[in-house]
VOVEX-570626 format. One record per residue (C-alpha): x, z, y; residue in three letters; residue number from 0. Coordinates in Angstrom, 2 decimals, always signed. Each point is the difference from the previous one (the first is absolute). Layout:
// VOVEX-570626
{{X Z Y} "ALA" NUM}
...
END
This chain:
// VOVEX-570626
{{+42.12 +97.64 +145.00} "MET" 0}
{{+1.52 -1.08 -3.29} "ALA" 1}
{{-3.11 -2.01 -0.84} "ALA" 2}
{{+0.21 -1.84 +3.15} "ARG" 3}
{{+3.47 -1.02 -0.82} "SER" 4}
{{-0.93 -1.18 -3.39} "GLN" 5}
{{-3.54 -1.68 +0.74} "HIS" 6}
{{-0.38 -0.38 +3.85} "GLY" 7}
{{+0.83 -2.78 +2.41} "GLY" 8}
{{+3.69 -0.19 -0.67} "PRO" 9}
{{-0.86 -0.88 -3.50} "ALA" 10}
{{-1.96 -2.64 +0.85} "ALA" 11}
{{+2.69 -2.14 +1.89} "ASN" 12}
{{+2.42 +0.65 -3.17} "GLY" 13}
{{+2.92 +0.94 +1.95} "GLY" 14}
{{-0.71 +3.10 +1.57} "GLY" 15}
{{+1.39 +2.49 -2.72} "ALA" 16}
{{+3.52 -1.61 -0.14} "PRO" 17}
{{+0.26 +0.03 +3.57} "ALA" 18}
{{-0.68 +3.85 +0.14} "LEU" 19}
{{+2.50 +0.59 -2.88} "LEU" 20}
{{+3.25 +0.00 +2.16} "PRO" 21}
{{-1.72 +2.42 +2.42} "LEU" 22}
{{-0.90 +2.20 -2.89} "LEU" 23}
{{+3.51 +0.03 -1.41} "LEU" 24}
{{+1.53 +0.69 +3.44} "LEU" 25}
{{-2.19 +3.32 +0.21} "LEU" 26}
{{+0.94 +0.89 -3.50} "LEU" 27}
{{+3.70 -0.37 +0.69} "SER" 28}
{{-0.33 +2.13 +3.18} "ALA" 29}
{{-1.69 +2.69 -1.99} "ALA" 30}
{{+3.08 -0.21 -2.37} "ALA" 31}
{{+2.28 +1.35 +2.60} "ILE" 32}
{{-1.69 +3.31 -0.57} "ILE" 33}
{{+2.65 +2.48 -1.21} "PRO" 34}
{{+0.41 +0.06 -3.68} "ARG" 35}
{{-2.29 +2.42 -1.89} "GLY" 36}
{{+0.58 +1.97 -2.98} "ASP" 37}
{{-1.06 -3.04 -2.24} "GLY" 38}
{{-2.11 +2.47 -2.38} "GLN" 39}
{{-2.21 -2.62 -1.19} "ASN" 40}
{{+2.62 -2.84 -0.25} "LEU" 41}
{{+2.60 -0.55 -2.72} "VAL" 42}
{{+2.83 -2.42 -0.34} "THR" 43}
{{+3.47 -0.25 -1.23} "GLU" 44}
{{+3.34 -1.33 +1.28} "ASP" 45}
{{+1.04 -3.37 -1.48} "VAL" 46}
{{+3.59 -1.13 -1.22} "THR" 47}
{{+0.23 -3.61 -0.55} "VAL" 48}
{{+2.90 -2.44 -0.64} "VAL" 49}
{{+0.60 -2.89 +2.50} "GLU" 50}
{{-2.13 -3.01 -0.94} "GLY" 51}
{{-2.30 +2.07 -2.38} "ASP" 52}
{{-3.79 +1.17 +0.78} "VAL" 53}
{{-0.74 +3.28 +1.71} "ALA" 54}
{{-3.48 +1.42 -0.63} "THR" 55}
{{-1.60 +2.32 +2.78} "ILE" 56}
{{-2.86 +2.16 -0.95} "SER" 57}
{{-2.13 +2.11 +2.32} "CYS" 58}
{{-2.40 +2.26 -1.97} "ARG" 59}
{{-2.78 +2.22 +1.11} "VAL" 60}
{{-1.05 +3.30 -1.43} "LYS" 61}
{{-3.59 +0.84 +0.46} "ASN" 62}
{{-0.72 -3.18 +1.42} "SER" 63}
{{-3.00 -0.03 +2.41} "ASP" 64}
{{-0.01 -3.83 +0.70} "ASP" 65}
{{+2.39 +0.12 +2.83} "SER" 66}
{{+1.91 -3.06 +1.24} "VAL" 67}
{{+3.50 -0.30 -1.49} "ILE" 68}
{{+2.75 -1.92 +1.97} "GLN" 69}
{{+3.63 -0.85 -0.90} "LEU" 70}
{{+2.63 -0.83 +2.75} "LEU" 71}
{{+3.53 -0.94 +0.13} "ASN" 72}
{{+2.97 +1.80 +1.50} "PRO" 73}
{{-0.65 -1.60 +3.24} "ASN" 74}
{{-3.58 +1.40 -0.24} "ARG" 75}
{{-1.53 -3.51 -0.32} "GLN" 76}
{{-3.19 +0.04 -2.46} "THR" 77}
{{+0.81 -1.67 -3.21} "ILE" 78}
{{-3.26 +0.56 -1.67} "TYR" 79}
{{-3.27 +1.54 +1.38} "PHE" 80}
{{-2.27 +0.89 -2.82} "ARG" 81}
{{+0.30 -3.56 -1.96} "ASP" 82}
{{+0.88 -2.18 +2.99} "PHE" 83}
{{+3.45 -0.91 +0.86} "ARG" 84}
{{+0.67 -0.54 +3.82} "PRO" 85}
{{+3.68 -0.38 -0.31} "LEU" 86}
{{+1.08 -3.82 -0.46} "LYS" 87}
{{+2.58 +1.02 -2.90} "ASP" 88}
{{-1.10 -1.56 -3.20} "SER" 89}
{{+2.56 +2.18 -2.08} "ARG" 90}
{{-2.61 +2.81 +0.31} "PHE" 91}
{{-2.63 -0.39 -2.62} "GLN" 92}
{{-2.99 +2.33 -0.63} "LEU" 93}
{{+0.23 +1.49 -3.58} "VAL" 94}
{{-2.92 +2.31 +0.15} "ASN" 95}
{{-2.53 +1.31 +2.57} "PHE" 96}
{{-2.62 +2.69 -0.43} "SER" 97}
{{-1.45 +2.78 +1.65} "ASN" 98}
{{+2.80 +2.14 -1.42} "SER" 99}
{{+2.90 -2.30 +0.13} "GLU" 100}
{{+1.77 -2.76 +1.83} "LEU" 101}
{{+2.73 -1.39 -2.04} "ARG" 102}
{{+2.32 -2.89 +1.50} "VAL" 103}
{{+2.98 -2.04 -1.43} "SER" 104}
{{+2.85 -1.20 +1.90} "LEU" 105}
{{+2.00 -2.86 -1.66} "THR" 106}
{{+3.58 -1.14 +0.57} "ASN" 107}
{{+1.04 +3.37 +1.48} "VAL" 108}
{{+2.86 -0.26 +2.53} "SER" 109}
{{+2.11 +2.61 +1.82} "VAL" 110}
{{-1.97 -0.68 +3.19} "SER" 111}
{{-3.24 +1.27 -1.87} "ASP" 112}
{{+1.55 +3.38 -0.35} "GLU" 113}
{{-1.64 +2.91 +1.90} "GLY" 114}
{{-3.20 +2.17 +0.20} "ARG" 115}
{{-3.36 -1.46 -0.79} "TYR" 116}
{{-3.09 +1.90 +1.35} "PHE" 117}
{{-3.26 +0.64 -1.80} "CYS" 118}
{{-2.84 +0.87 +2.41} "GLN" 119}
{{-3.37 +1.75 -0.90} "LEU" 120}
{{-2.62 -0.26 +2.67} "TYR" 121}
{{-1.75 +3.35 -0.23} "THR" 122}
{{-0.50 +2.48 +2.62} "ASP" 123}
{{+2.77 +0.74 +1.07} "PRO" 124}
{{+1.81 -3.06 -1.47} "PRO" 125}
{{+2.40 +0.54 -2.72} "GLN" 126}
{{+3.48 -1.53 -0.54} "GLU" 127}
{{+2.83 -0.04 -2.49} "ILE" 128}
{{+3.05 -2.10 -0.71} "TYR" 129}
{{+1.89 -1.56 -2.80} "THR" 130}
{{+3.60 -0.93 +0.16} "THR" 131}
{{+1.29 -3.22 -1.44} "ILE" 132}
{{+3.75 -0.11 -1.00} "THR" 133}
{{+1.57 -3.23 -0.65} "VAL" 134}
{{+3.02 +0.00 -2.52} "LEU" 135}
{{+2.58 -2.97 +0.10} "VAL" 136}
{{+2.33 -0.45 -2.90} "PRO" 137}
{{+3.49 -1.11 +0.63} "PRO" 138}
{{+0.25 -3.51 +0.74} "ARG" 139}
{{+3.38 -0.62 -1.74} "ASN" 140}
{{+2.24 +1.90 -2.33} "LEU" 141}
{{+3.72 -1.12 -0.13} "VAL" 142}
{{+3.16 +1.47 -1.57} "ILE" 143}
{{+3.19 -0.82 +1.89} "ASP" 144}
{{+3.16 +0.67 -1.98} "ILE" 145}
{{+3.36 +0.42 +1.70} "GLN" 146}
{{+1.93 -1.85 -2.81} "LYS" 147}
{{-1.36 -2.50 -2.55} "GLU" 148}
{{+2.78 +0.69 -2.41} "ILE" 149}
{{+1.58 +3.62 -0.07} "ALA" 150}
{{+2.99 +1.26 -1.93} "VAL" 151}
{{-0.24 +3.30 -2.10} "GLU" 152}
{{+0.74 +2.98 +2.06} "GLY" 153}
{{-1.25 -1.51 +3.24} "GLU" 154}
{{-2.63 +1.57 +2.24} "GLU" 155}
{{-2.56 -2.58 +0.97} "ILE" 156}
{{-2.82 +0.17 +2.70} "GLU" 157}
{{-3.57 -1.30 -0.65} "LEU" 158}
{{-2.74 -0.15 +2.67} "ASN" 159}
{{-3.66 -0.25 -0.75} "CYS" 160}
{{-2.41 -0.97 +2.91} "THR" 161}
{{-3.69 +0.27 +0.00} "ALA" 162}
{{-1.38 -1.73 +3.07} "MET" 163}
{{-3.15 +0.38 +2.12} "ALA" 164}
{{-2.04 +2.53 -1.83} "SER" 165}
{{-2.58 +2.62 +1.26} "ARG" 166}
{{+0.62 +2.99 -0.72} "PRO" 167}
{{+3.81 +0.05 -0.46} "ALA" 168}
{{+1.08 -0.41 -3.82} "THR" 169}
{{+2.08 +2.13 -2.12} "THR" 170}
{{+2.70 -1.88 -1.87} "ILE" 171}
{{+1.29 +1.17 -3.47} "ARG" 172}
{{+3.09 -1.01 -1.63} "TRP" 173}
{{+0.59 -0.50 -3.80} "PHE" 174}
{{+2.97 -1.21 -2.07} "LYS" 175}
{{-1.35 -0.98 -3.39} "GLY" 176}
{{-2.37 +3.00 -0.70} "ASN" 177}
{{+2.09 +2.44 +2.07} "LYS" 178}
{{-1.43 +0.97 +3.55} "GLU" 179}
{{+2.64 +0.00 +2.70} "LEU" 180}
{{-0.01 +1.48 +3.51} "THR" 181}
{{+0.23 -2.31 +3.04} "GLY" 182}
{{-0.08 +0.54 +3.69} "LYS" 183}
{{-2.94 -1.49 +2.11} "SER" 184}
{{-0.45 -1.07 +3.46} "GLU" 185}
{{-3.59 -0.69 +1.65} "VAL" 186}
{{-0.48 -2.22 +3.04} "GLU" 187}
{{-3.45 -0.32 +1.59} "GLN" 188}
{{-1.06 -3.38 +1.79} "TRP" 189}
{{-3.42 +0.37 +1.64} "SER" 190}
{{-2.19 +1.27 -2.63} "ASP" 191}
{{+2.20 -1.07 -3.04} "MET" 192}
{{+3.05 +1.65 -1.62} "TYR" 193}
{{+3.11 -1.39 -1.56} "THR" 194}
{{+1.86 +2.09 -2.45} "VAL" 195}
{{+3.60 -0.58 -1.26} "THR" 196}
{{+1.62 +2.06 -2.76} "SER" 197}
{{+3.74 +0.09 -0.68} "GLN" 198}
{{+1.45 +0.57 -3.40} "LEU" 199}
{{+3.73 +0.64 -0.75} "LEU" 200}
{{+0.86 -0.51 -3.57} "LEU" 201}
{{+3.40 +0.27 -1.84} "LYS" 202}
{{-0.08 -2.59 -2.95} "VAL" 203}
{{+1.79 -0.11 -3.21} "GLY" 204}
{{+0.08 -2.36 -2.92} "ARG" 205}
{{-3.16 +1.46 -1.39} "GLU" 206}
{{-1.88 -0.93 +2.91} "ASP" 207}
{{+0.50 -3.76 -0.60} "ASP" 208}
{{-3.29 -1.84 -0.49} "GLY" 209}
{{-2.03 +3.22 +0.88} "VAL" 210}
{{-2.78 -0.60 +2.50} "PRO" 211}
{{-0.33 +2.07 +3.27} "VAL" 212}
{{-3.51 +0.48 +0.94} "ILE" 213}
{{-1.51 +0.56 +3.41} "CYS" 214}
{{-3.65 +1.38 -0.31} "LEU" 215}
{{-2.47 +0.60 +2.78} "VAL" 216}
{{-2.39 +3.06 +0.20} "ASP" 217}
{{-2.87 -1.19 +2.17} "HIS" 218}
{{-3.86 +0.76 +0.00} "PRO" 219}
{{-0.68 -3.57 +0.52} "ALA" 220}
{{+1.82 -1.40 -2.98} "VAL" 221}
{{+1.04 +0.99 -3.51} "LYS" 222}
{{+2.92 -0.88 -2.09} "ASP" 223}
{{+1.78 -2.09 +3.00} "LEU" 224}
{{+3.68 -0.28 -0.92} "GLN" 225}
{{+2.88 -2.32 +0.02} "THR" 226}
{{+3.38 -0.05 -1.92} "GLN" 227}
{{+3.35 -1.30 -0.05} "ARG" 228}
{{+2.38 -0.09 -3.11} "TYR" 229}
{{+3.54 +1.44 +0.49} "LEU" 230}
{{+2.94 -2.19 -0.87} "GLU" 231}
{{+3.08 +2.21 -0.74} "VAL" 232}
{{+3.56 -1.31 -0.74} "MET" 233}
{{+2.05 +2.13 -2.33} "TYR" 234}
{{+3.41 +0.00 -1.93} "LYS" 235}
{{+0.08 -0.64 -3.79} "PRO" 236}
{{-1.14 +2.49 -2.46} "GLN" 237}
{{+2.43 -0.73 -3.06} "VAL" 238}
{{-0.58 +0.96 -3.68} "ARG" 239}
{{+2.38 -0.54 -2.92} "VAL" 240}
{{-1.38 -0.25 -3.43} "SER" 241}
{{+1.89 -0.09 -3.33} "GLN" 242}
{{-1.02 -2.88 -2.21} "ASN" 243}
{{+2.50 +0.67 -2.99} "TYR" 244}
{{+0.16 +2.33 -1.74} "PRO" 245}
{{-3.57 +0.78 +0.57} "VAL" 246}
{{+0.70 +3.70 -0.56} "GLN" 247}
{{+2.59 +2.24 -1.61} "GLY" 248}
{{+3.71 -0.11 +0.59} "LEU" 249}
{{+2.25 -2.61 +1.44} "THR" 250}
{{+2.60 -0.15 -2.72} "ARG" 251}
{{+3.41 -1.66 -0.08} "GLU" 252}
{{-0.06 -3.39 -1.35} "GLY" 253}
{{-3.75 -0.52 +0.82} "GLU" 254}
{{-1.48 -2.13 +3.04} "PRO" 255}
{{-1.60 +1.24 +3.10} "LEU" 256}
{{-2.28 -1.80 +2.24} "GLU" 257}
{{-1.38 +1.30 +3.33} "LEU" 258}
{{-2.42 -1.71 +2.41} "THR" 259}
{{-0.46 +0.83 +3.83} "CYS" 260}
{{-3.30 -0.31 +1.48} "ALA" 261}
{{-0.32 +0.11 +4.07} "ALA" 262}
{{-3.03 -0.19 +2.17} "PHE" 263}
{{-0.28 +0.06 +3.67} "GLY" 264}
{{-1.45 -1.58 +3.24} "LYS" 265}
{{+1.48 -2.55 +0.34} "PRO" 266}
{{+0.92 -0.63 -3.65} "GLN" 267}
{{+3.63 +0.83 -0.44} "PRO" 268}
{{+2.32 -3.09 +0.27} "THR" 269}
{{+3.25 +1.55 -1.16} "ASP" 270}
{{+0.35 +1.80 -3.26} "MET" 271}
{{+3.23 +0.99 -1.68} "ARG" 272}
{{+1.68 +2.21 -2.75} "TRP" 273}
{{+3.02 +2.03 +0.51} "LEU" 274}
{{+1.93 +2.97 -1.78} "ARG" 275}
{{+0.29 +3.14 +2.10} "VAL" 276}
{{+3.65 +1.19 +0.61} "ASP" 277}
{{+1.38 -2.72 -2.17} "ASP" 278}
{{+0.27 -3.59 -0.64} "GLU" 279}
{{-2.75 -1.82 -2.09} "MET" 280}
{{+1.67 -0.56 -3.60} "PRO" 281}
{{+0.55 -3.77 -0.58} "GLN" 282}
{{-2.08 -0.26 -3.10} "HIS" 283}
{{-3.09 +1.01 +1.96} "VAL" 284}
{{-2.34 -3.03 +0.61} "VAL" 285}
{{-2.24 +0.17 +3.10} "VAL" 286}
{{-2.80 -2.41 +0.03} "SER" 287}
{{-2.21 +0.32 +3.23} "GLY" 288}
{{-1.71 +3.36 -0.40} "SER" 289}
{{+1.31 +0.55 -3.56} "ASN" 290}
{{+3.23 +1.64 -1.34} "LEU" 291}
{{+1.09 -0.42 -3.53} "LEU" 292}
{{+2.99 +1.68 -1.96} "ILE" 293}
{{+0.15 -1.63 -3.50} "SER" 294}
{{+2.40 +2.29 -1.51} "ASN" 295}
{{+0.21 +3.55 +1.36} "LEU" 296}
{{+3.09 +1.97 +0.12} "ASN" 297}
{{+1.24 +3.35 +1.48} "LYS" 298}
{{+1.43 -1.79 +3.06} "THR" 299}
{{-3.38 -1.04 +0.94} "ASP" 300}
{{-1.02 +3.61 +0.71} "ASN" 301}
{{-1.01 +0.45 +3.73} "GLY" 302}
{{-2.69 -0.49 +2.53} "THR" 303}
{{-1.59 -3.49 +0.64} "TYR" 304}
{{-1.87 -0.57 +3.08} "ARG" 305}
{{-2.56 -2.67 +1.17} "CYS" 306}
{{-0.24 -0.64 +3.61} "GLU" 307}
{{-2.60 -2.11 +1.63} "ALA" 308}
{{-0.51 -0.64 +3.75} "SER" 309}
{{-2.43 -1.91 +2.31} "ASN" 310}
{{-0.34 -0.14 +3.92} "ALA" 311}
{{-0.91 +3.68 +0.14} "VAL" 312}
{{+2.72 +1.49 -1.92} "GLY" 313}
{{+1.73 +0.77 -3.27} "LYS" 314}
{{-0.80 +2.11 -2.91} "SER" 315}
{{+1.46 +0.58 -3.64} "HIS" 316}
{{-0.72 +1.68 -3.37} "ALA" 317}
{{+2.84 +1.23 -2.30} "ASP" 318}
{{+0.22 +0.00 -4.03} "TYR" 319}
{{+2.61 +2.38 -1.26} "MET" 320}
{{+1.52 -1.36 -3.21} "LEU" 321}
{{+1.69 +2.10 -2.86} "PHE" 322}
{{+1.12 -1.78 -3.06} "VAL" 323}
{{-0.14 +2.08 -3.29} "TYR" 324}
{{+1.75 -0.36 -3.38} "ASP" 325}
{{-1.67 -2.11 -2.48} "THR" 326}
{{-0.54 +2.95 -2.03} "THR" 327}
{{-1.93 +2.00 +2.47} "ALA" 328}
{{-3.44 +0.71 -1.08} "THR" 329}
{{-1.17 +2.69 +2.57} "THR" 330}
{{-1.74 -0.92 +3.17} "GLU" 331}
{{+2.24 +0.98 +3.06} "PRO" 332}
{{-0.76 +2.64 +2.52} "ALA" 333}
{{+0.36 -2.53 +2.95} "VAL" 334}
{{-0.57 -3.63 -1.02} "HIS" 335}
{{-0.25 -3.22 +1.87} "GLY" 336}
{{-1.93 -0.04 +3.42} "PHE" 337}
{{+1.26 +2.11 +3.04} "THR" 338}
{{-2.19 -1.81 +2.36} "GLN" 339}
{{-0.19 +1.97 +3.28} "LEU" 340}
{{-1.44 -0.76 +3.43} "PRO" 341}
{{+2.33 -1.29 +2.89} "ASN" 342}
{{-1.31 +2.45 +2.21} "SER" 343}
{{-2.47 +2.98 +0.45} "ALA" 344}
{{-2.63 -2.19 +1.44} "GLU" 345}
{{-0.14 -2.09 -3.27} "GLU" 346}
{{-1.00 +2.95 -2.25} "LEU" 347}
{{-3.71 -0.91 +1.10} "ASP" 348}
{{+0.26 -3.59 -0.97} "TYR" 349}
{{-0.01 +0.16 -3.76} "GLY" 350}
{{+2.88 -2.36 -0.47} "ASP" 351}
{{+1.40 +1.84 -3.02} "LEU" 352}
{{-0.06 -1.43 -3.53} "SER" 353}
{{-2.05 +1.45 -2.73} "ASP" 354}
{{+2.87 +1.46 -1.53} "SER" 355}
{{+0.51 +2.43 +2.89} "ARG" 356}
{{-2.38 +2.41 -1.39} "ALA" 357}
{{+2.24 -0.09 -3.36} "GLY" 358}
{{+3.14 +0.48 +2.26} "GLU" 359}
{{-1.49 +3.07 +1.67} "GLU" 360}
{{-0.84 +1.64 -3.50} "GLY" 361}
{{+3.54 -0.81 -1.11} "ALA" 362}
{{+1.55 +1.66 +3.06} "ILE" 363}
{{-2.33 +2.83 -0.74} "ARG" 364}
{{+1.30 +0.25 -3.50} "SER" 365}
{{+3.72 -0.13 +1.22} "VAL" 366}
{{-0.75 +2.88 +2.34} "ASP" 367}
{{-1.40 +2.03 -2.80} "HIS" 368}
{{+2.97 -0.78 -2.25} "ALA" 369}
{{+2.42 +1.17 +2.66} "VAL" 370}
{{-1.72 +3.22 +0.72} "VAL" 371}
{{-0.08 +0.68 -3.75} "GLY" 372}
{{+3.63 -0.66 -0.39} "GLY" 373}
{{+0.80 +2.38 +2.78} "VAL" 374}
{{-2.13 +2.68 -1.41} "VAL" 375}
{{+1.64 -0.42 -3.40} "ALA" 376}
{{+3.68 +0.26 +1.64} "VAL" 377}
{{-1.01 +3.34 +1.87} "VAL" 378}
{{-1.42 +1.38 -3.16} "VAL" 379}
{{+3.09 -0.63 -2.00} "PHE" 380}
{{+2.19 +1.31 +2.62} "ALA" 381}
{{-1.88 +3.24 +0.31} "MET" 382}
{{+0.13 +0.35 -3.97} "LEU" 383}
{{+3.88 -0.54 +0.01} "CYS" 384}
{{+0.33 +2.81 +2.91} "LEU" 385}
{{-1.99 +2.39 -2.03} "LEU" 386}
{{+2.22 -0.59 -3.18} "ILE" 387}
{{+3.17 +0.47 +1.99} "ILE" 388}
{{-1.17 +3.21 +1.67} "LEU" 389}
{{-0.94 +1.45 -3.42} "GLY" 390}
{{+3.37 -0.69 -1.43} "ARG" 391}
{{+1.75 +1.51 +3.04} "TYR" 392}
{{-1.92 +3.15 -0.17} "PHE" 393}
{{+0.38 +0.23 -3.85} "ALA" 394}
{{+3.86 -0.25 +0.27} "ARG" 395}
{{+0.18 +2.75 +2.73} "HIS" 396}
{{-2.09 +2.66 -1.69} "LYS" 397}
{{+1.56 +3.58 -0.51} "GLY" 398}
{{+1.01 +3.23 +1.79} "THR" 399}
{{+2.05 -0.14 +3.13} "TYR" 400}
{{+1.83 +2.62 +2.10} "PHE" 401}
{{+0.90 +0.40 +3.43} "THR" 402}
{{+3.62 +0.50 +1.12} "HIS" 403}
{{-0.62 +3.77 +0.74} "GLU" 404}
{{-1.72 +0.52 -3.40} "ALA" 405}
{{+3.01 -0.85 -1.98} "LYS" 406}
{{+1.26 +3.06 -2.12} "GLY" 407}
{{-3.19 +1.74 +0.42} "ALA" 408}
{{-0.98 -0.07 -3.77} "ASP" 409}
{{+3.12 +2.35 -0.84} "ASP" 410}
{{-0.48 +2.47 +2.57} "ALA" 411}
{{-1.47 +3.54 -0.48} "ALA" 412}
{{-1.61 +0.24 +3.33} "ASP" 413}
{{-0.81 -2.04 +2.94} "ALA" 414}
{{+3.02 +1.24 +2.07} "ASP" 415}
{{+2.25 -1.06 -2.84} "THR" 416}
{{-1.52 -3.43 -0.28} "ALA" 417}
{{+0.59 -0.66 +3.74} "ILE" 418}
{{+3.77 +1.14 -0.48} "ILE" 419}
{{+0.56 -2.22 -3.21} "ASN" 420}
{{-1.46 -2.96 +1.63} "ALA" 421}
{{+2.38 -2.96 +0.77} "GLU" 422}
{{+1.34 +0.89 +3.30} "GLY" 423}
{{-1.94 +3.17 +0.35} "GLY" 424}
{{+3.29 +2.14 +0.34} "GLN" 425}
{{+1.06 -1.98 +2.87} "ASN" 426}
{{-3.45 +0.07 +1.64} "ASN" 427}
{{-0.36 +3.64 -0.49} "SER" 428}
{{+3.43 +0.47 +1.60} "GLU" 429}
{{-1.03 -2.20 +2.86} "GLU" 430}
{{-3.17 +1.99 +0.62} "LYS" 431}
{{+1.92 +3.59 +0.15} "LYS" 432}
{{-1.15 +2.01 +2.89} "GLU" 433}
{{+1.97 +2.84 +1.57} "TYR" 434}
{{-1.48 +3.08 +1.89} "PHE" 435}
{{+2.03 +2.01 +2.36} "ILE" 436}
END
């Protein structure tokens, strides 16, 4: 029968074999409706592909007996029958055909190509196995929306990152610099696509100015997809006072003193001034911009001098404590120069203290130790004095003492006489007489 098909009359007219091919395919498709067998001689794998890439489907036969291999699409239309492609879709191309394998590639994959593809082997009974093509779609766009373009230190701002039209849904992660933060995500599904929006609430400080906030996407279809926004934070000035002269050592009477005030903030401070705390500024003090100069120090200059700076956000200050020593003083003072403290507890983290702050803290500790030592010395001295006084008191009162009843007992011959001779003893004996009737 096969010989006739290849060499008989139909071959003579040149067009019989192609005419019989649709009928043959129809019969084979009808046979494909047979329930799926155990597929013990067919091998295939599921395919995962990114939209637009190439998917390769492989139908392999173990222990081949030259049976016909066929590949069908999810609609059970024949893609390839052996090495012939009936389906008019040029995206399917034959990669390899043999008695043991049929391998086909599908280019420019789209979401509509997703589904089950069937490998059929025409044995008795026919065998069938399927492979699943899964199409991944990376996010179309990644956008960060920030609630306030310019924030003020201490404020809480809201940032939203949106990853649109992906498949499957993406996972969004937040980073501030190198530190990962936690956001809150919502997923919306449109047809077969997912849009994910993640919200981040962030309290900003001056240290966050210029720091990037990064929105990063975890998705199997794409790697290292991220976008970022740089934070812009306004903050009040950081003030620092430095001593230009004398460079180190004592501030002595008759010598000059020069201080410089530096202030940094966002926006840059526009108003800077010097003042004397709890007193008026001496008339001989010269203030020129950020500099303060006293050409000839004297005792009346003692006090705390403050540099204040302000901008649109707020005001800050730094203090310098001046103590003028005699010209003969040669010992470094316990507390000298700077007492630069933050304006509030919040500013402890901002490092707006001068380099002399460490020396000041050491000086304060020295003062504490001196006070404790003085108190201990006073207590020891008081205890020694008390011991001396008690010793002298006991030495002066050392001797033999008699009670009132024992007076005159030394001269008495016996105890009864001693009692009678004691002072007042006669009266007492008379008072204690007893009468018996």
